[in-house]
N, C-alpha and C positions, 0 to 999 in steps of 0.2 A: 231744153235747161233739165235739171232732174226729177225725175215722174213729174213731166210734162200731160201737156192735153193731149199726149199720145199713148198715155201709159194702158196698154191693156193686158187683160189676163190673160197667163200663159199656160188658163187651160180652158177649155172645152165648157162652156158655159151646161150643155145638155149634156156628157158621161163626164166630165171632167178630167178628161186626160188631154193630153199636151199633143206636140206635133204641129203639123201644117196647116194651123188657124187662119181665118175667116174674121179680120175684126170691121166690128160697127163704127161707121163715122162720125154716132155724135150720142157711145156713150163705150164705155170701158169693156165692154162684152165681148168674150171670140168662141167661134163657130169652129167647127170642122163642116166642109159644105155638105157631107155624107149626114149628118146631124142636126140638117135644117130640113122642116117640111113647108113644102118638097122640099127635096137633096137636088142640090147646084151639080150638072158637071164638072165644072170647074171652078176657079178661084174669079170671078167677073174683074175686068178692068171699070177703073171708074170707082166713083163712091159706089158704098153698101150701107147699107140700115137694115139693122136685127130684128128680128120679126118683134120684138119689144117696142123697139121705134117706130117702126111700119104701121104699127097698130093703131086705130085712132085713138085719143086719148082719153078716158073716161073722169070728164068733167061736171060738174053739179048744173043746176040749171042755173 
């Protein structure tokens, strides 16, 4: 549908530029593979989670 769950940012979250972007599977963030830390040599197959989603959430006690 319009603006469904697969609506991702059209620019890299790191450098704010467009182009070939890797989209996170659990949030709207998009990244260039070379802007990641560490950078990826190529766009991975299958699902991918961005650094913000792979960090364990800081929850209170």
